[in-house]
C-alpha atoms as one frame of an Amber mdcrd trajectory, in Angstrom:
protein
  43.101  54.377  43.783  43.554  56.365  46.341  43.336  55.323  50.668  40.238
  56.498  52.364  42.188  58.144  54.801  43.852  60.281  52.227  40.785  60.592
  50.233  39.321  62.555  54.072  42.068  64.736  54.043  42.351  66.338  50.949
  38.367  66.797  51.211  38.605  68.109  54.587  41.403  70.331  53.681  40.465
  71.274  49.969  43.341  70.034  48.896  45.694  67.387  47.639  48.148  65.781
  49.953  51.501  67.373  48.847  53.726  65.740  47.391  55.789  63.685  50.462
  53.742  64.271  53.254  51.716  61.374  54.806  48.453  60.904  56.942  49.222
  60.269  60.364  45.854  58.400  62.383  46.223  60.273  65.583  44.991  57.834
  67.553  47.185  54.974  66.102  44.115  52.787  64.555  44.500  53.072  60.086
  41.636  52.731  59.863  40.012  54.756  61.686  39.255  57.308  59.378  37.301
  60.438  61.085  38.805  63.637  60.073  39.544  64.254  63.266  42.113  61.455
  63.549  44.231  62.299  60.815  47.110  64.761  60.287  49.299  65.325  56.865
  52.728  65.243  57.675  55.682  65.834  55.971  57.330  62.478  55.812  60.518
  63.594  57.673  58.228  65.247  60.602  56.337  61.526  60.896  59.562  60.269
  61.275  59.497  62.067  64.131  56.354  61.703  65.212  56.628  57.851  64.947
  60.313  57.469  66.903  59.030  59.424  69.349  56.055  57.316  70.278  57.942
  53.960  69.600  60.484  55.619  72.615  57.529  56.469  75.035  56.369  52.935
  74.945  59.461  51.138  74.803  59.554  53.489  78.327  55.941  52.491  79.579
  57.336  49.299  78.673  60.106  49.112  81.188  58.256  50.983  83.917  55.354
  47.948  83.820  58.186  46.100  83.773  60.086  46.780  87.178  56.183  47.581
  88.919  55.404  43.790  88.474  59.025  42.725  89.604  57.880  44.929  92.725
  55.111  42.818  93.013
């Protein structure tokens, strides 16, 4: 069994996903396996991307919370 997003990435790139790599869905929707939404990344780099995204979401949530307190 191979996940659809891996099959799509491998077909588009003409090679197998390298060992230690994962597929990142750019828009965050795991079911959206369009080629333009898929990026292959080493696990370590993917962890950095996910960490940065989580940090940005927390910053935006804090900003929105402050905005609601001003209303």
